[in-house]
N, C-alpha and C positions, 0 to 999 in steps of 0.2 A: 913362492908357492912351489912346492916339490912335489912331482907326479910320483905314485907309488908304483913301481913296474910290475908288482904282482896283481895289480888291478888291471893293467894292460894285458897281461897273461889271461886274466878271466873274461876280457871281452873277447880276444882270438880265440881261445876254446869255446866260447858260447857260440861264435859265430861259425867256427868249423863243425860244432855240433848240428847248428842249424842247417848248414849248407850241404851236409853230409844226410841229414835225416828226412829233409823234407822229400826229397825224391824216392829215398830208400823206403819212406813209409807206405809209397803208394806200388812200388816196385816187388818189395820183398813178399813171400808167402804168408799164409795166415798168423802165426805164431810169433814171428819175426818182425812183422810190421808194427806190432806193439811196442816192441822195445826200441825201434827207430822212431816211434812216436813220443815214447819217454825221453829219448835222447833230444829230441827237438825241443821237449818242456824245459828239459835241464839245460839247454842251450840258451833260451829265452831267459831263463831266471839268472843264468851266469853272467850273460851279456847285460841285462838291466843291472844286476847288482854291480859289475864292473864300471859300468858308465856312471851309476850313481857314487861309488865310492871314489873314481877318478876327480870328479867335479867338486863333490863335498866330503872331503877324508874322514871327518869326524862325525859322520852322520850317527852311527850306531853307539858313540860315547856320549851324546846327549851335550856336548858343547855349544 
């Protein structure tokens, strides 16, 4: 079983977005805190997608 390295990049990018976004969403002023919260949401989706595709590579191909 080979692991796609692009999926590892998805996991790392998602974790980085969550690590930056959680404190930033509480620390930043009013219009920028929404952008930080969106970064956290995108980080969660990216990390979950990366983990899913790392362990089940053909998930979206229906195999």
